[in-house]
N, CA, C and O of each residue as an XYZ file, in Angstrom:
552
protein
N    -109.384     42.685   -123.994
C    -108.261     43.373   -124.574
C    -107.559     44.139   -123.455
O    -108.214     44.752   -122.612
N    -106.267     44.105   -123.448
C    -105.455     44.806   -122.450
C    -104.585     45.820   -123.177
O    -103.880     45.480   -124.127
N    -104.643     47.075   -122.720
C    -103.868     48.153   -123.337
C    -103.026     48.825   -122.255
O    -103.557     49.575   -121.436
N    -101.708     48.562   -122.245
C    -100.853     49.252   -121.281
C    -100.556     50.673   -121.760
O    -100.330     50.906   -122.947
N    -100.561     51.615   -120.822
C    -100.255     53.014   -121.134
C     -99.083     53.451   -120.265
O     -99.137     53.372   -119.037
N     -98.032     53.908   -120.917
C     -96.830     54.317   -120.189
C     -96.720     55.828   -120.053
O     -95.949     56.334   -119.238
N     -97.506     56.549   -120.866
C     -97.516     58.015   -120.754
C     -98.833     58.550   -121.299
O     -99.542     57.865   -122.037
N     -99.140     59.758   -120.930
C    -100.384     60.385   -121.359
C    -100.414     60.569   -122.880
O    -101.487     60.655   -123.477
N     -99.242     60.629   -123.497
C     -99.177     60.802   -124.955
C     -99.723     59.586   -125.712
O    -100.000     59.679   -126.908
N     -99.877     58.461   -125.035
C    -100.405     57.256   -125.675
C    -101.934     57.184   -125.650
O    -102.522     56.283   -126.248
N    -102.570     58.118   -124.969
C    -104.028     58.083   -124.839
C    -104.747     58.211   -126.172
O    -105.744     57.526   -126.399
N    -104.270     59.058   -127.044
C    -104.935     59.279   -128.327
C    -104.977     58.007   -129.160
O    -106.016     57.670   -129.729
N    -103.861     57.303   -129.235
C    -103.805     56.048   -129.998
C    -104.720     55.005   -129.354
O    -105.419     54.271   -130.052
N    -104.713     54.943   -128.024
C    -105.584     53.992   -127.322
C    -107.051     54.316   -127.591
O    -107.852     53.407   -127.808
N    -107.410     55.589   -127.579
C    -108.794     55.993   -127.841
C    -109.204     55.637   -129.266
O    -110.309     55.141   -129.487
N    -108.342     55.881   -130.213
C    -108.637     55.513   -131.609
C    -108.836     54.011   -131.736
O    -109.724     53.552   -132.455
N    -108.005     53.248   -131.032
C    -108.102     51.790   -131.066
C    -109.439     51.313   -130.485
O    -110.073     50.418   -131.044
N    -109.858     51.896   -129.387
C    -111.130     51.515   -128.759
C    -112.294     51.815   -129.701
O    -113.161     50.964   -129.900
N    -112.323     52.998   -130.274
C    -113.433     53.383   -131.162
C    -113.466     52.502   -132.404
O    -114.545     52.100   -132.840
N    -112.316     52.195   -132.978
C    -112.315     51.353   -134.182
C    -112.618     49.887   -133.863
O    -113.285     49.212   -134.648
N    -112.142     49.394   -132.738
C    -112.396     48.003   -132.357
C    -113.862     47.766   -132.018
O    -114.416     46.710   -132.321
N    -114.479     48.751   -131.390
C    -115.878     48.613   -130.956
C    -116.767     49.599   -131.723
O    -117.575     50.320   -131.138
N    -116.595     49.607   -133.031
C    -117.275     50.579   -133.896
C    -118.794     50.502   -133.819
O    -119.468     51.507   -134.041
N    -119.345     49.336   -133.511
C    -120.802     49.181   -133.451
C    -121.379     49.419   -132.061
O    -122.598     49.402   -131.888
N    -120.534     49.637   -131.087
C    -120.996     49.825   -129.704
C    -121.191     51.304   -129.411
O    -120.501     52.156   -129.972
N    -122.134     51.599   -128.529
C    -122.405     52.990   -128.168
C    -122.370     53.245   -126.662
O    -122.282     54.394   -126.231
N    -122.436     52.190   -125.866
C    -122.429     52.356   -124.409
C    -121.095     51.852   -123.864
O    -120.743     50.686   -124.041
N    -120.364     52.735   -123.206
C    -119.062     52.412   -122.634
C    -119.095     52.753   -121.149
O    -119.376     53.889   -120.766
N    -118.803     51.753   -120.318
C    -118.807     51.929   -118.862
C    -117.365     51.975   -118.363
O    -116.549     51.129   -118.727
N    -117.062     52.953   -117.542
C    -115.701     53.158   -117.073
C    -115.593     52.851   -115.593
O    -116.409     53.293   -114.785
N    -114.562     52.081   -115.254
C    -114.314     51.675   -113.877
C    -112.884     52.051   -113.507
O    -111.988     52.040   -114.350
N    -112.690     52.374   -112.264
C    -111.364     52.704   -111.764
C    -111.497     53.569   -110.534
O    -112.512     54.233   -110.323
N    -110.469     53.550   -109.738
C    -110.487     54.347   -108.515
C    -110.550     55.832   -108.853
O    -110.266     56.232   -109.982
N    -110.918     56.629   -107.885
C    -110.938     58.075   -108.052
C    -109.537     58.527   -108.462
O    -108.549     58.170   -107.820
N    -109.459     59.303   -109.521
C    -108.169     59.796   -109.989
C    -107.436     58.857   -110.936
O    -106.299     59.138   -111.315
N    -108.053     57.756   -111.323
C    -107.390     56.789   -112.211
C    -107.241     57.317   -113.640
O    -106.357     56.883   -114.377
N    -108.101     58.246   -114.022
C    -108.009     58.794   -115.370
C    -109.222     58.509   -116.236
O    -109.135     58.583   -117.462
N    -110.339     58.188   -115.627
C    -111.553     57.889   -116.389
C    -111.974     59.087   -117.242
O    -112.188     58.952   -118.447
N    -112.090     60.242   -116.622
C    -112.503     61.443   -117.354
C    -111.471     61.831   -118.400
O    -111.834     62.249   -119.499
N    -110.208     61.700   -118.079
C    -109.148     62.033   -119.035
C    -109.248     61.153   -120.282
O    -109.100     61.642   -121.402
N    -109.501     59.855   -120.087
C    -109.620     58.962   -121.246
C    -110.907     59.259   -122.023
O    -110.910     59.200   -123.253
N    -111.983     59.573   -121.327
C    -113.222     59.944   -122.009
C    -112.995     61.200   -122.853
O    -113.523     61.299   -123.960
N    -112.229     62.143   -122.354
C    -111.906     63.344   -123.138
C    -111.198     62.976   -124.436
O    -111.474     63.568   -125.479
N    -110.291     62.008   -124.382
C    -109.593     61.561   -125.591
C    -110.554     60.884   -126.568
O    -110.466     61.090   -127.779
N    -111.473     60.072   -126.032
C    -112.479     59.442   -126.889
C    -113.323     60.506   -127.579
O    -113.644     60.380   -128.761
N    -113.678     61.544   -126.848
C    -114.457     62.643   -127.430
C    -113.694     63.316   -128.566
O    -114.280     63.635   -129.601
N    -112.409     63.532   -128.385
C    -111.598     64.136   -129.443
C    -111.583     63.258   -130.690
O    -111.725     63.751   -131.809
N    -111.409     61.952   -130.487
C    -111.394     61.011   -131.613
C    -112.728     61.055   -132.362
O    -112.761     60.913   -133.584
N    -113.808     61.247   -131.639
C    -115.142     61.274   -132.244
C    -115.519     62.644   -132.805
O    -116.626     62.823   -133.313
N    -114.613     63.600   -132.716
C    -114.854     64.899   -133.332
C    -115.599     65.898   -132.480
O    -116.268     66.782   -133.015
N    -115.503     65.782   -131.158
C    -116.098     66.784   -130.280
C    -115.211     68.025   -130.316
O    -113.999     67.947   -130.117
N    -115.830     69.151   -130.570
C    -115.077     70.407   -130.636
C    -115.255     71.253   -129.379
O    -114.516     72.214   -129.166
N    -116.242     70.895   -128.539
C    -116.498     71.613   -127.288
C    -115.459     71.232   -126.242
O    -114.782     70.211   -126.362
N    -115.344     72.065   -125.220
C    -114.535     71.719   -124.051
C    -115.281     70.623   -123.285
O    -116.482     70.745   -123.047
N    -114.591     69.571   -122.906
C    -115.205     68.484   -122.150
C    -114.717     68.535   -120.709
O    -113.587     68.936   -120.430
N    -115.597     68.119   -119.799
C    -115.240     68.102   -118.382
C    -116.102     67.068   -117.677
O    -117.077     66.566   -118.238
N    -115.739     66.760   -116.461
C    -116.485     65.780   -115.686
C    -117.855     66.333   -115.320
O    -117.962     67.466   -114.850
N    -118.910     65.539   -115.534
C    -120.249     65.983   -115.156
C    -120.614     65.623   -113.720
O    -121.764     65.280   -113.447
N    -119.673     65.693   -112.814
C    -119.900     65.277   -111.429
C    -121.120     65.964   -110.821
O    -121.912     65.319   -110.134
N    -121.278     67.246   -111.062
C    -122.390     67.966   -110.437
C    -123.634     67.990   -111.311
O    -124.749     68.025   -110.791
N    -123.465     67.971   -112.623
C    -124.630     68.000   -113.508
C    -125.131     66.591   -113.820
O    -126.213     66.453   -114.392
N    -124.401     65.557   -113.474
C    -124.670     64.141   -113.712
C    -124.441     63.760   -115.174
O    -123.854     62.712   -115.444
N    -124.892     64.586   -116.123
C    -124.673     64.282   -117.540
C    -124.289     65.551   -118.292
O    -124.874     66.616   -118.089
N    -123.297     65.415   -119.161
C    -122.923     66.486   -120.084
C    -123.217     66.007   -121.495
O    -122.975     64.848   -121.832
N    -123.734     66.894   -122.304
C    -123.988     66.587   -123.714
C    -122.988     67.361   -124.552
O    -122.797     68.563   -124.364
N    -122.352     66.657   -125.481
C    -121.398     67.276   -126.388
C    -121.858     67.032   -127.814
O    -122.555     66.058   -128.099
N    -121.463     67.919   -128.693
C    -121.787     67.755   -130.104
C    -120.523     67.359   -130.845
O    -119.462     67.959   -130.672
N    -120.664     66.329   -131.678
C    -119.512     65.795   -132.392
C    -119.837     65.652   -133.870
O    -120.966     65.888   -134.301
N    -118.837     65.267   -134.631
C    -119.032     64.985   -136.047
C    -119.974     63.800   -136.247
O    -120.499     63.592   -137.341
N    -120.185     63.020   -135.175
C    -121.054     61.834   -135.215
C    -122.399     62.078   -134.528
O    -123.118     61.121   -134.239
N    -122.749     63.316   -134.265
C    -123.990     63.630   -133.563
C    -123.739     63.845   -132.086
O    -122.590     63.940   -131.656
N    -124.821     63.922   -131.295
C    -124.639     64.170   -129.861
C    -123.978     62.991   -129.157
O    -124.083     61.842   -129.586
N    -123.310     63.307   -128.088
C    -122.567     62.323   -127.298
C    -122.814     62.670   -125.837
O    -122.853     63.849   -125.482
N    -122.981     61.665   -124.984
C    -123.340     61.904   -123.586
C    -122.294     61.316   -122.638
O    -121.835     60.187   -122.809
N    -121.936     62.109   -121.646
C    -120.950     61.705   -120.637
C    -121.637     61.785   -119.274
O    -122.043     62.860   -118.833
N    -121.760     60.638   -118.621
C    -122.429     60.531   -117.334
C    -121.421     60.317   -116.213
O    -120.398     59.656   -116.395
N    -121.725     60.879   -115.064
C    -120.981     60.589   -113.843
C    -122.027     60.372   -112.752
O    -122.611     61.328   -112.242
N    -122.257     59.106   -112.401
C    -123.298     58.746   -111.446
C    -122.784     58.696   -110.005
O    -123.476     58.187   -109.123
N    -121.601     59.208   -109.760
C    -120.995     59.124   -108.435
C    -121.909     59.672   -107.333
O    -121.979     59.094   -106.248
N    -122.591     60.755   -107.594
C    -123.400     61.425   -106.565
C    -124.798     60.842   -106.401
O    -125.525     61.265   -105.502
N    -125.201     59.883   -107.238
C    -126.545     59.311   -107.097
C    -126.676     58.575   -105.772
O    -125.767     57.862   -105.346
N    -127.805     58.757   -105.139
C    -128.074     58.050   -103.887
C    -128.772     56.720   -104.149
O    -128.632     55.775   -103.373
N    -129.529     56.650   -105.257
C    -130.213     55.410   -105.618
C    -130.557     55.429   -107.110
O    -130.440     56.460   -107.771
N    -130.979     54.286   -107.621
C    -131.252     54.155   -109.052
C    -132.429     55.009   -109.507
O    -132.492     55.388   -110.677
N    -133.355     55.318   -108.618
C    -134.517     56.115   -109.029
C    -134.096     57.505   -109.508
O    -134.791     58.120   -110.316
N    -132.965     57.997   -109.011
C    -132.466     59.291   -109.479
C    -132.068     59.225   -110.957
O    -132.185     60.219   -111.674
N    -131.601     58.066   -111.411
C    -131.285     57.899   -112.833
C    -132.565     57.913   -113.665
O    -132.581     58.435   -114.779
N    -133.638     57.335   -113.118
C    -134.938     57.391   -113.800
C    -135.407     58.840   -113.916
O    -135.892     59.259   -114.967
N    -135.260     59.600   -112.832
C    -135.666     61.007   -112.837
C    -134.898     61.796   -113.897
O    -135.427     62.732   -114.496
N    -133.662     61.409   -114.113
C    -132.816     62.056   -115.111
C    -133.237     61.691   -116.534
O    -132.907     62.397   -117.487
N    -133.969     60.580   -116.671
C    -134.372     60.109   -117.995
C    -133.266     59.350   -118.703
O    -133.102     59.460   -119.918
N    -132.508     58.581   -117.934
C    -131.344     57.874   -118.474
C    -131.687     57.044   -119.715
O    -130.860     56.910   -120.617
N    -132.920     56.480   -119.766
C    -133.285     55.589   -120.873
C    -133.222     56.310   -122.210
O    -132.798     55.736   -123.213
N    -133.647     57.570   -122.221
C    -133.620     58.336   -123.469
C    -132.204     58.455   -124.003
O    -131.993     58.442   -125.216
N    -131.247     58.568   -123.119
C    -129.846     58.668   -123.526
C    -129.297     57.294   -123.934
O    -128.740     57.135   -125.020
N    -129.463     56.308   -123.046
C    -128.875     54.988   -123.275
C    -129.408     54.317   -124.537
O    -128.682     53.577   -125.200
N    -130.661     54.570   -124.867
C    -131.277     53.896   -126.014
C    -131.459     54.827   -127.208
O    -132.277     54.569   -128.092
N    -130.686     55.915   -127.222
C    -130.767     56.896   -128.309
C    -129.973     56.484   -129.540
O    -130.186     57.019   -130.628
N    -129.053     55.527   -129.368
C    -128.169     55.166   -130.466
C    -126.939     56.055   -130.540
O    -126.105     55.892   -131.431
N    -126.819     56.997   -129.607
C    -125.651     57.878   -129.549
C    -124.645     57.339   -128.534
O    -124.980     56.527   -127.673
N    -123.414     57.808   -128.656
C    -122.381     57.384   -127.713
C    -122.733     57.847   -126.305
O    -123.132     58.993   -126.096
N    -122.579     56.940   -125.346
C    -122.756     57.232   -123.924
C    -121.533     56.714   -123.182
O    -121.236     55.520   -123.212
N    -120.832     57.617   -122.520
C    -119.682     57.260   -121.700
C    -120.104     57.425   -120.245
O    -120.505     58.513   -119.830
N    -120.012     56.342   -119.468
C    -120.618     56.305   -118.138
C    -119.568     56.017   -117.065
O    -118.936     54.960   -117.060
N    -119.398     56.973   -116.165
C    -118.557     56.764   -114.989
C    -119.447     56.393   -113.813
O    -120.567     56.890   -113.696
N    -118.956     55.528   -112.949
C    -119.640     55.095   -111.730
C    -120.966     54.395   -112.040
O    -121.980     54.658   -111.394
N    -120.946     53.513   -113.022
C    -122.152     52.731   -113.349
C    -122.488     51.738   -112.233
O    -123.573     51.156   -112.229
N    -121.569     51.543   -111.294
C    -121.849     50.692   -110.136
C    -123.072     51.184   -109.376
O    -123.712     50.416   -108.658
N    -123.397     52.455   -109.532
C    -124.545     53.050   -108.842
C    -125.879     52.662   -109.482
O    -126.932     52.851   -108.873
N    -125.846     52.116   -110.712
C    -127.088     51.770   -111.418
C    -127.026     50.351   -112.005
O    -127.336     50.170   -113.182
N    -126.643     49.366   -111.231
C    -126.413     48.027   -111.797
C    -127.645     47.392   -112.443
O    -127.501     46.591   -113.367
N    -128.827     47.722   -111.991
C    -130.033     47.113   -112.549
C    -130.576     47.851   -113.761
O    -131.575     47.432   -114.347
N    -129.931     48.943   -114.142
C    -130.423     49.761   -115.243
C    -129.547     49.673   -116.492
O    -129.828     50.326   -117.496
N    -128.501     48.876   -116.430
C    -127.578     48.801   -117.554
C    -128.216     48.056   -118.728
O    -128.953     47.090   -118.530
N    -127.932     48.510   -119.949
C    -128.467     47.804   -121.122
C    -127.808     46.436   -121.269
O    -126.830     46.130   -120.588
N    -128.353     45.623   -122.161
C    -127.818     44.264   -122.343
C    -126.412     44.265   -122.937
O    -125.594     43.408   -122.603
N    -126.135     45.215   -123.806
C    -124.854     45.240   -124.506
C    -124.102     46.528   -124.176
O    -124.654     47.625   -124.266
N    -122.837     46.376   -123.795
C    -121.985     47.526   -123.506
C    -120.535     47.072   -123.476
O    -120.246     45.876   -123.510
N    -119.634     48.033   -123.413
C    -118.206     47.765   -123.309
C    -117.732     48.321   -121.970
O    -118.030     49.464   -121.624
N    -116.996     47.507   -121.222
C    -116.405     47.987   -119.979
C    -114.942     48.354   -120.218
O    -114.215     47.667   -120.935
N    -114.541     49.447   -119.601
C    -113.144     49.877   -119.644
C    -112.720     50.128   -118.210
O    -113.128     51.109   -117.588
N    -111.898     49.234   -117.698
C    -111.383     49.389   -116.342
C    -109.970     49.946   -116.428
O    -109.131     49.438   -117.171
N    -109.723     50.984   -115.668
C    -108.404     51.618   -115.646
C    -107.753     51.302   -114.310
O    -108.255     51.674   -113.250
N    -106.623     50.608   -114.385
C    -105.874     50.280   -113.165
C    -104.568     51.070   -113.172
O    -103.909     51.219   -114.201
N    -104.222     51.567   -111.996
C    -103.006     52.361   -111.821
C    -101.959     51.494   -111.149
O    -102.220     50.879   -110.114
N    -100.764     51.446   -111.744
C     -99.680     50.655   -111.159
C     -98.914     51.489   -110.131
O     -99.156     52.686   -109.980
N     -97.993     50.840   -109.432
C     -97.198     51.533   -108.419
C     -96.398     52.694   -109.009
O     -96.158     53.692   -108.330
N     -95.985     52.565   -110.276
C     -95.208     53.633   -110.907
C     -96.099     54.644   -111.629
O     -95.611     55.456   -112.415
N     -97.399     54.592   -111.360
C     -98.408     55.517   -111.880
C     -98.740     55.333   -113.363
O     -99.456     56.157   -113.933
N     -98.235     54.268   -114.000
C     -98.684     53.922   -115.342
C    -100.099     53.382   -115.246
O    -100.532     52.925   -114.188
N    -100.816     53.438   -116.359
C    -102.182     52.919   -116.387
C    -102.264     51.726   -117.322
O    -101.506     51.617   -118.286
N    -103.192     50.840   -117.022
C    -103.510     49.728   -117.914
C    -105.021     49.710   -118.096
O    -105.779     49.764   -117.128
N    -105.444     49.633   -119.354
C    -106.865     49.551   -119.675
C    -107.228     48.096   -119.884
O    -106.569     47.391   -120.648
N    -108.270     47.644   -119.210
C    -108.819     46.305   -119.399
C    -110.184     46.498   -120.045
O    -111.110     47.011   -119.416
N    -110.302     46.087   -121.293
C    -111.492     46.397   -122.088
C    -112.191     45.115   -122.489
O    -111.563     44.175   -122.977
N    -113.514     45.087   -122.277
C    -114.275     43.866   -122.566
C    -115.685     44.214   -123.016
O    -116.349     45.062   -122.421
N    -116.124     43.560   -124.057
C    -117.512     43.708   -124.515
C    -118.377     42.761   -123.713
O    -118.040     41.587   -123.562
N    -119.490     43.259   -123.197
C    -120.432     42.435   -122.410
C    -121.703     42.247   -123.201
O    -122.631     41.588   -122.732
């Protein structure tokens, strides 16, 4: 699925579309260059799912837990991991296999630890700074 975004005001509709299209999925992997808008789009997904807390990038904490109308939700940023064993130390399996939503940035750092089923969301930035979401169930 390809979703072109021409302004930030379109993020909410795109987030609603992703959640409704992939209603049975819980693991979402986000790809895109630094500054592409991964965290911004995850914030919109959190709003759609009923998160009332302030959301932010877990760059330093690696994982943030939020409470939503749908139960706990986890936002990972693996950018700072040096190797996959650090994800084991974090207890990633408890999160990934909890049945709760997991939004994962920089999953490239843990390629051998990904579950069998997930949705990828790649955010590409055009020359005019518009974004396009490329979404695929794996």
